N, C-alpha and C positions, 0 to 999 in steps of 0.2 A: 504494500500500500504506500503511495506517495504521500508526502507531507501535505496537509491541508493548506491552501493558499491563504494569505492574510485577507482580512475583510476590513473595509474602510467605510467610515461615515464622513460624508462631505457636508460641512456646515456652511450655510450662506446666511449672513445677516442681511436683511433687506429693509430699505426705507425709501419709498417713492422712486423705485427703479424703473417704473413704466415697463416698456417692452423688453428691457434688458434681462429681466428674470427669465422670460421664455427663451430668449436667445441663448442665455447661459445654460439652461436645462436642456434645450434642444442639442446643444453641442456636447454636453456631458453625457447624454444618453446615446449619442450617435457615434462617438469615437470608439475605437476598438480597445478592449482590455480583457485580461484574464482574471481580473480582481473582482470578486463580488463586492458591491457597494450599495449604499443607500444615500439619498440626499435629504438633508434637513434644512428647511426654510424657516428662518425666524423673522417673521414680518413685524418689525418694531414700529408700530403706530403709523404705518403708511396711510396716506389719504388719497392715493391715485388709482386704487383698484387694480394695481399691476400684478397681483397674485391671484385674482379671481379665476384665471384660466386653470389653476391647479386642480380644482374640483373635477373637471372633465378631461384633464390631461391624460394622454395615452399611457404615461409612465407613473401615474399618481400612486400606484400600489408600492412603488419604491421611494415615495416621498413622504416625509413627516412634515406637516405644516403646523407651525406654532405662531399664534398671534400675541403680541405683547403691547404694552401701553406707553412705550417711550423709555426703555431702560438703558438705552445707549448701546453702541456697537460692541464694547468689551463684554458687558453682561449678556447681550444677545448671543454672543459666541459661547459664553459659559453655559447659558441655558441650553443651547443646541447640543453642546458636548454632554450635558447631563442626561439628555434624551437619546444619546447615541447607543445603538445596539452592538456596534462592532469595536474591535480592540485598537484600531488605528483611526486617527482623526486627520482630516484635511479642512483647514479654514480657508474659504475662498470668498472674494468679492462676487457680487451678483451681476457683474458687467464684464464678462470675459468669455473667451472660447478656448477650446482645448485641442490637443493633437492626439493621434493614436498612441496608446500604451503609455500615456503620461503618468497615470497612477502607478503602473507596474515599475516604471523606471525611477520614480521619485521615492517609492517605498524601499527599493533595493538597498540603498546605503544604510537605512535603519535596520533592515533585516540582517544585513551583513555586519552589523556593529561598527560601521565606519562613521556613523553620525547618530545624533539623537533627535535632531530637527532639521528639516530640509526645505529649501525653496527652489523653484525652477528659475530659469531665465524668464524675464517678463518683458514682452514687447508691446508696442503701441498698436491697438486695434486699427487706428487710422493710418499708421505707417509702420508696418512690421519690421522695417529695417532699423528702427529705433529700439534698442534692446538694453536693459539693465540686468546686472548679474549680482543680485543681493545688494546690500547697502551698508554704508558706514555713516559716521557723523562728522560734521565739520566743527570748526572752533566755536560756532554758535549753536551747537546741538541740532543743526538742520541736517536733514537727510541728504546724502550724496550716494549715487549709484557706483558700484564697483565696475571696473573694466572687465572685458571678457577674458576668461581663462579656459583652457581646453578641457580640464578635468575637474572633478569634484574638489571644491576648495572651501576653506573656512570663511565665514562672513560674520561681521559684527552684528548686523541687523537683518532679520528675516522680514521682507516686505509683507504687510498684512494682506496683500492681494492673494497670497497663496503660501500657507505654512502647513507642513506635514510632520506629524509626530505621533508617538503612541499615546493612547489614553492613559497608560500608567504614568508616563513622564508628565503629561499634562496635569494629572491629578496630584502628583508629587510636588509640583511647583505652585499649586493652588490656582492654576488657570490664568486667565487674563485678570488684570487688576480690577477687583470688585468695586473699588472706590471711584472708578471712572464712570461718571454718569453721562458724559457727552463724548463726542468724537474727539480724537487727538491723542497721539503718543502711545496707543495701546500696543502696537506692534513693536515699538522701540522698547517699551517697558518689559514685555514678555521675553524679548531677546536678551536684554541685560540680565534678567532674572535667570534665564536658562544658563548663560555663561557663568554667572556668579555662583549658582548652585551646583556647578560642576558638570554641566551638560555641554554638548558640542553642537554648533549650528553650522550648516554648510549650504552652499549653492551647488545645484547640479546643472551645469551650463548646457548639457546636451538636450535638456527638456525645455521647450519654449511654449509658454502660453501667451495669448493675446489679451490685453487688458485695455479697457476704455479709460484713458486719462482725460479728465475733464477740468475745466477752469472754475466751475461753480458746482456746489453741492445741491442736490435736489431737496434739501431741507436746511433749516436755519443753523448756522454754526457761528457762535460768538466767541470773541477773544477770551472772555472771562473763563469759559469752560476749558479751552485749550491751555490757557495759562495755569488753571487749577491743576489739570492733569500733569503738566510739565513740572510744577512745583511739588506735587505729590510724588512723582517719580523720583525727583531729586532727593527728597527726604527719605524715601524708601531705600535708595541705593547709593547715594553720594556721601562723601565726607563733608565736613562743615565748610571748608573753603569752596568746594564745588557747589554747595547749596547756596552760598552767598553769591557766587558767580551766576548761578541760575536766576536768582532774584533780579540781577541786572539786565536779564533778557526780557523782563516784563516791562513793556513801554506803553501799552495802550490801556492799562489798568493800574491801580495802585498795588505795588509789590507787597506792601504791608498787609493790605486787605486780603489779597490772595493767600499770603503765607498764614495769616491768622485762621482763615477758613480751613486750610489744610491741617494746621495744628489742632484745631477744635474737632476735627473729624477722626482723631485717634491714630494719626499716622505714626507717632513715636513708639507706641506699643507694638505695632506691626514691624517697624524698623528693627526693634530689638529681636523679634523672632527671626527676621531675615538674617541678621548678623550672625546668629547661631548656626544658620544653615549654610553659610557661605563656604565655598571651597576655593574661591578666588576673590581678591580685593579689586575694587574699582580702578585703582591705580594700575594694577597688573593688566586688567582688561583693556584699559585705554592705551597703555604702552604697546600691548600686543597688536592692536589695530591702528596704532599711530594716530589716535584721536587726541588732538591738542586742546583739551578743555580741562 
């Protein structure tokens, strides 16, 4: 008897994605794979009826649909993972298309113990020649894409557009940050947490998915929410000097007001728990990837 293939739950947080949800699911169910999988749609307070097609969708037996009332993308992903039937998780945006055997090739480094969390190359749906290969951070903690490499390689940040890992590892790190109620920094935070807790993050450049990069969100995103997430991430994972440096990045709101909100939400008790879990310090991680912050 051969070994049973791994099984994967693909989680899509959705908010006002319009026709993109059907485009994404059509692609997911049409490409070739040898991996049994399910799709989990977490519809987080959409107002555009973009998920109504799922009721009569030809593949709806392989889809779990969850409706929520505005819990934010981090907690939508966590909720989707909590409903997953299978032992491996893929977190994907709901505005992308896939290629044949993408799941098979992305799960291979994890099954082979070469990595603990993997992302593919991510190209623009509008111009597939524009490709990024995992991410890092610049001196202002802004995302920058890695250049192309030929083989599996370590990446500081896994883009939230597509992250693959085992449910076991996801549960061990506590998932996405539960204190993030709005969009912003959830992929950076989980990547830092993975590294600091002793796990490995890689990009598999031979797998390419197409992603819709857009200039505007189909829902309201305010500076206050993204700054809150940034400051909360700093308190969870940074030393005191870097926390102060992060405060200086807050320019559209009062840094003191944002910091007080974060401190009042119990971040210091969580920080203490995280410090006990660490296998790597933030200094070491930033040196490893030449992040000058």
